[in-house]
N, C-alpha and C positions, 0 to 999 in steps of 0.2 A: 135557223136562218143562216145561210151560207153567204159570206161576203168576203171579197178579196181585201187584204189590208190596204189602207190608204196611206199615201206618202206625202211628205211635205214638198211643196214645189221648189224649184231651183231658186226662185226669187225670195225664198223664205216665207211665202204666203201660206196661210192655212186654208186648205180646201173647206168651203162652207159646210160640206156634208160631214166633215170630221167632227164638228161641234154641234151638229143638229140633234135635237132631242129625238131619239128614236121612238120612245114610248113613255107614256105617263100612266101611273097607276096609283090610286088612292089606297094606302096601306090600312086605312081605317084604324089608326092608332090615336084615340082621343087623348089629347094632352101632349102629344109629340112622340117622336122616336128617340130612343136613347143610344142604340147601337146598330151598327151595320157591318156585315162581313160578306165578302164576295169570293165565290169559287167558280170553277167551270160548271158546276151543277146547280148551285143555289145562290141567290141573294137572300140573306137572312137578316131580318129587321126585328129589333126588340123595342118594347115600349112599356107604358104604364100597366099596372095590375097584371103582371106575368105575361102580357101579350108578346108572342113571338110568331112571326109569319115567314113562310118560305115561298120564294118566287123563282121561276126559271129566268136565268140571267139574260138570255137573248131577246125574249119577247115580253118579259115581266108577267108571264102567266102565273096566276096563283096556284100553288102546289098544295100547301097544307098549313094548319095551325099547330104549333107545339102546345099541348095541353098544360094547364096550371100544374105546379109541383104538387106532389101528394101532401095531404094534411094542410092545405090552405083553403080557407072558406070565407065567403062574404067579403067584408071590408078589410080583412086581414091579409089580402093578397098583396105581396110585395111587387114593386116594379122590376122588370127585367132590364137591367142597366148595361149588360154587355153580353156579346155572343162571339163564339169562334167555331169554325166548321172544319172538319177533316175531309179533305178530298178523297183520301184513300179508303176510309171506312164509313163515310156518311154519318159520322157522329157529330152531334151539335152540343157544344158545351155552353151552358147558360149560366150567367152570373146574376143573382137577384139582390135586391136592396137589403134583404135581411141576412146577407152574406152566405146564402146557400149557393153551392156549385153543383149543378146537376148535368149529367151526360145523358143525352137522349138518342135513341136509335131511330134514324130517319130512313132506313133502307125500305124501298118500296112503300112510301107513305100512302099511295092510292089504294093499296090492297092490304096493307098491314097497319095495325094500330101503332101509333107512335107512343112508345113507352120509355120510362126512365131506365137506363141501364144500371146506374148507381149514383149515389150522392157522395160528394167529397166532403170530409170534415172541414168545417169553416175555420178561417183565421179568426182571431179575437177582436179584430177591428176591420174597418172598411177595406175592401179589396180595390186596388187602384189600377191594376193592369193584369191581363191574362194573355198568354201567347201559346199557340198550338204549333208543334213542329213534328214533321215526319220525314224520315229518310226517303220515303217513296215519292213525295211531292214537293220537297223544298230543297233546292240546291245549296242553300246557305247553312242548313242544319249540320252541325258537326258532332251531335250527340249520337255517336255510332253504337251499334250493337256490339256486345262482347267487351265493352270498356269496363274498367275496374268498378265503376259505380253501378253497373248492372242496368243501365238505361236500355229501354227497348226502342223500337222504331216509332212508337206513338207516345209522345211526351208532351205534357202540359206544364207550364210554369205559371205561377200566380204570385203577385207581390201585394203587400198590404201596409196600411198605416200602423199595424202592430210591429213593423220593423222587420218582418220575416219574408222569406221567399220559400215557397213550397214547390216541389217537383212531383208530378203525378205520372204514374205508369198507366196508360190507357190501352195497353195491348190486349190481345185476345186471351192471354193467360191470367189477366187480372181477375181478382175475386169481385164479381159483379155486385155483390151485396153491399160493399163498402168502398170500392175503389182501392187504390194502392198509392198512398203517399210514401214515396221511396226516399224522400229527403226533405228536411226542413232546416233552414239555417238563417242566421242574421248576417247580412252583408256588412252592416255598419252598426253604430250604437243602437241598442234596443229602444232607447227613448225617442229616436227619430224615425218617423214613418217613411216607407219607400213610396215614391210617387211615380217612378218610371223605370223601365228596364229595357235592355236590348241584348240579343245574342250577338257576340262578336266572333268572327272566324278565329279558330284556334281553340275552341272549347272554353271560351270565356263568356261570363255574364257581367255586363255593366249595369249598375243600378244607381239611381239618384234619389236623394231624400228631401225631406221638408226643410232641412237646414242648409241645403246647397251642397251637401257632400256627394262625392262620387266614389264608388267602390267597384273593384274588379275581382271576381271570384273565378277560380279554376273549376270548371264543372266536372272534371275527372276526379278531383280530390275534395271539392267543396271547401277549399281553403282560400283565404283572401290573399291575392298576389300584390295588390296595391290599393291605396286609398288616399283620398283628398278630403280632409276634414272640412265640414261646412260651417261657415260663420255668416252666411248671407241669406237671401231669400230662397224659396223652394225651387227645386229643379222641376221644370214642366215636361221636358222631353230629353231622352238620351238616344242618340243615333250614331251609327258608325259608317266608316268608309274603309274599303279594302283594296289594296293594290298588291298583287303578287300571286303566289301559287298556294292553293289550299293544301294543308297537310294530308298526305295519303297514308293509308294504313302502313305502319311500321317505319315511317319516315318523319322527320321533324317539320314543323311549320316553317314556311318561308313566305315572306311578304311584309308589307307595311300596312299598319292599321292605325286609324285615327278615330277618336271619339269626340263628339261635340255635345255639350249640354246647353239647353235653352232655359234661361232663368226667368222667374217672375219679375225681377228687378230690371230686366232688359238686357242683361249680359249674356253673351255666348262665349263659352270657354272651349278651346280646342286642345286636345291632348294627343300625344304620340304614344302608342302602345308597343312595348318591346315584345320580343318573342316569349319572354317569361311572364308577360302580363303586367309589367311595371309601367306606371304612368309618368309622362313628362309633359308639363304644360308648355304648349307652343305659343299660345297667345290668347289674350282676353279681348273681346270685341264689345265696346260700350254701345248702349242704346237706352234712350230715356223712357221707353215704353215697353211693357211686358211683351215677351216674344211668344208667338203661338207655335213656332217650330223653326228648326234649322236642319238642313239636309245637305249632304255632299252629292255632287254629280261629277260625271266624267272621271271615274276612278279616283275620286278624292282630290282632284286638282282644282275644283271650284266648290264654293260653299254658298248656299242660298239661305238667307235668313229673312223671316217675316214677322212683323210685330202687329199687335192688336189694332193699331191706328191705320193699318193698310200699307205701311211702307215695306217695300221689297228691296233688300240689299244683296248684291252679288259680289263675292270676293274671289280673288285668285288665291290658291292655297299651295304655295311651294313648301319645301321641307322646312325652311327657316322662317317664313313670313306669311301671314294672312293679310292680304292687302285689298282694300275696297276698290272695285273696278267701276261699278255703275249702281245707280239707285233709281227706283221707280215707285209708284204708289197707285193704289186704287183710290177712288173718290169716296170711300166709305170704310168703316171698320171691318176687319176680317176675323173669322172664327176658326178656320182650319185651312190647311194647304197640303197638296200632294203634288208629286212631280210626274210628268209624262215619262214613260220608260226610255224614250230616246234622249232624255236629258236636255231637251231644247225648250220645253214649255212647263209652266207651273199652273195648276188649277186651284183657285182659292174660293172659299165660301164667304160671301159678304152679308152684312146685316141688311143690305138693301134688297135681299131676296134674289140675288143674282150669283151666277158662277162667273168668275173673272179669270180670263186666260192671259198669262204673261209670257212674253218672249224672253227667254233667259239670256239671249245674246245682247239684247238692248234694254232689258228691265222695263219694257213698256207694256202696258195693257193693250193687247191687240183686239180682244173681243170681250164682250160680257153678254150673258144670256140669262133671262129670267128662269128660275127653277121650273116655272110652269107658265105657258103663254097666256093663260086666262086667270088662274087662281093665284092669290097672294099667299105664298108659302115661304116660311123662313128656313133657309138651309143652314145646317149645323156642321155636317161632316161630309167629306168627299173621298172617294176611293177609286183610283184609276185601275181599270182592268189590265192585267199583265199583257194581254194581247194588244193593248192601246186602242181598241175599237170602242170601248164604252167607259163612261164615268158613272159610277153609282153614287147617288146623293141621298143622305138621310135628312129629312125635314123635321122641323119642330112642331108642325101642326098636322 
């Protein structure tokens, strides 16, 4: 389906067609969907009892089912709780509730049987986050080939409540029988599980843990460059903002980087990251309700924070001060939030089974749409297509 990109009107109004539901499809995942991943080729949905389904993103046409993992039978089938997809090689990485990590080959699924390429050795506790990066399809990835650590262009990172991060080489040279864990390290204290992670420009990995700690690791040497010990509630989300010039081959990194952590106790903490990866606390932002996420927009000059009770707060973010500008709220609790690529709108999932659209210039809710015009479905997660033409939503039923 070819369609010209839609623009926001001069009076800041949203064209109705921009938020119109283009297509609805029943994923037939009894008990709800657990994970969603959107690429140019697939929308990948995961759910209970190993169910993973692939759809075409433009028209939501069903493509294929990912088969159950080998050696799973009857009632012993684990839930598929997370998925990640490679644009470059059509590999689907599936995370299962029994801590299996399996990479599936989905090239030509209509003519070729989908088969597991390899299984990755599991962490010793629950895996809380996975991330797939490739030089070929991700401008932010700074894990370049020929670095001292030997990373290839296809790299997977996983973090776990066992306190460790593992880095997997998924390149064509990998031994398909077992995968290739090229690194395993503990960013912080072993006793504290990792709950969130984010790749930061300059070959840095930021991780947050159950105790509220934040740790920065240099991915070239796998050494800790800075840490903030936790003595509070768990970190729910770690995200970054970047202003400056990305380090080119043979030159040093130039630019300003910030990290924000969203906490279960409602706090958001903003840190400045030096060129060497050292952390400097800029400011703490208090909130009485647990945060579902905090994200920077406009090159890190504004910060959007959203809490479970539906409150949206927008801050200006200068070098020395994070200052509240405006606040707004949905009329219901929220479960997830994502930002429109133009930095002017936020899309949130509500417990009222609707998508809520916020104007980030006024913090007001401009539109709300049922996830389905007829069926009552609970929306859990939203992911905005990089082209800004579509929003993919994962539902609980």
